[in-house]
C-alpha positions in Angstrom: -0.1 0.0 0.0 1.3 3.4 -1.0 1.4 6.3 1.6 -0.7 8.4 -0.8 -3.5 6.0 -0.3 -3.9 6.7 3.3 -3.5 10.3 3.0 -6.8 12.2 3.5 -6.2 15.9 2.8 -9.9 16.7 3.2 -9.7 15.4 6.7 -6.9 17.8 7.6 -8.2 21.0 6.1 -9.0 24.3 7.8 -12.6 24.1 7.4 -13.0 20.6 8.8 -10.7 21.8 11.8 -12.9 24.8 12.5 -16.0 22.5 12.4 -14.6 20.1 14.7 -13.3 22.8 17.1 -16.7 24.4 17.2 -18.4 21.0 17.9 -15.9 20.4 20.9 -16.4 23.9 22.3 -20.2 23.3 22.1 -20.2 20.0 23.8 -17.8 21.4 26.6 -20.3 24.4 27.1 -23.3 21.9 27.3 -21.5 20.0 29.8 -20.5 23.0 31.8 -24.1 24.2 31.8 -25.5 21.1 33.0 -22.8 20.6 35.7 -23.6 24.3 36.9 -27.4 23.7 36.7 -27.0 20.6 38.8 -24.8 22.4 41.3 -27.3 25.4 41.6 -30.2 22.9 42.0 -28.3 21.0 44.6 -29.1 17.6 43.0 -29.6 15.8 39.7 -33.2 15.2 40.7 -34.0 18.8 41.4 -32.2 19.9 38.1 -34.5 17.4 36.2 -37.7 18.7 37.9 -36.7 22.2 37.0 -35.8 21.3 33.2 -39.2 19.3 33.3 -41.1 22.5 34.5 -39.7 24.6 31.8 -40.2 22.3 28.9 -42.3 25.3 27.1 -39.4 27.5 27.3 -37.2 24.9 25.6 -39.8 24.1 22.9 -39.8 28.0 22.0 -35.9 27.8 21.9 -35.8 24.8 19.6 -38.5 26.3 17.4 -36.4 29.5 17.2 -33.3 27.5 16.4 -35.0 25.6 13.8 -36.4 28.8 12.2 -32.9 30.5 12.1 -31.5 27.2 10.8 -34.1 27.0 8.1 -33.4 30.8 7.1 -29.7 30.0 6.9 -30.4 26.9 4.9 -32.5 28.8 2.3 -29.9 31.6 1.9 -27.3 28.9 1.5 -29.3 27.1 -1.0 -30.1 30.1 -3.1 -26.2 30.7 -3.4 -25.4 27.1 -4.1 -28.3 26.9 -6.9 -26.9 30.1 -8.6 -23.4 28.7 -8.5 -24.6 25.0 -9.6 -27.6 25.0 -11.6 -27.5 21.4 -12.8 -29.9 18.6 -11.6 -27.2 16.9 -9.6 -26.8 19.6 -7.3 -30.6 19.7 -7.1 -30.8 16.0 -6.1 -28.0 16.3 -3.7 -29.6 19.2 -2.0 -33.0 17.4 -1.9 -31.3 14.4 -0.2 -29.7 16.5 2.5 -33.0 18.3 3.1 -34.8 15.2 3.5 -32.3 13.7 5.8 -32.3 16.9 7.9 -36.1 16.7 8.1 -35.9 13.1 9.3 -33.4 13.9 11.9 -35.3 16.7 13.4 -38.4 14.6 13.3 -36.8 11.8 15.2 -35.3 14.2 17.6 -38.7 15.6 18.5 -40.4 12.4 18.6 -37.8 11.1 21.0 -38.2 14.1 23.2 -42.2 13.5 23.1 -41.7 9.9 24.2 -39.5 10.8 27.0 -42.0 13.3 28.3 -45.1 11.2 27.8 
């Protein structure tokens, strides 16, 4: 096997590095927020009760987040369609859009099943 076969330049480029960095930072922020919440609530059970009492606020937050994501997606989609007007790009976008919709529906369904 040649050394070139194992080389993956797309894996080590700047854009992927930034995406990984942001993912790690968001994960650290989520863990820190949960740890602070548990400490402020004095126990995991109290923290869980507080979160259950504020499910409506979290629903509004998720809806706003989904709205901003859709707005950004439509902006990006217009730019991509202007740059790549062929059918292949359209099919690729449609697959990504369907996958994103299914992922959001599965996430929301799992949250509803946990609450119910």
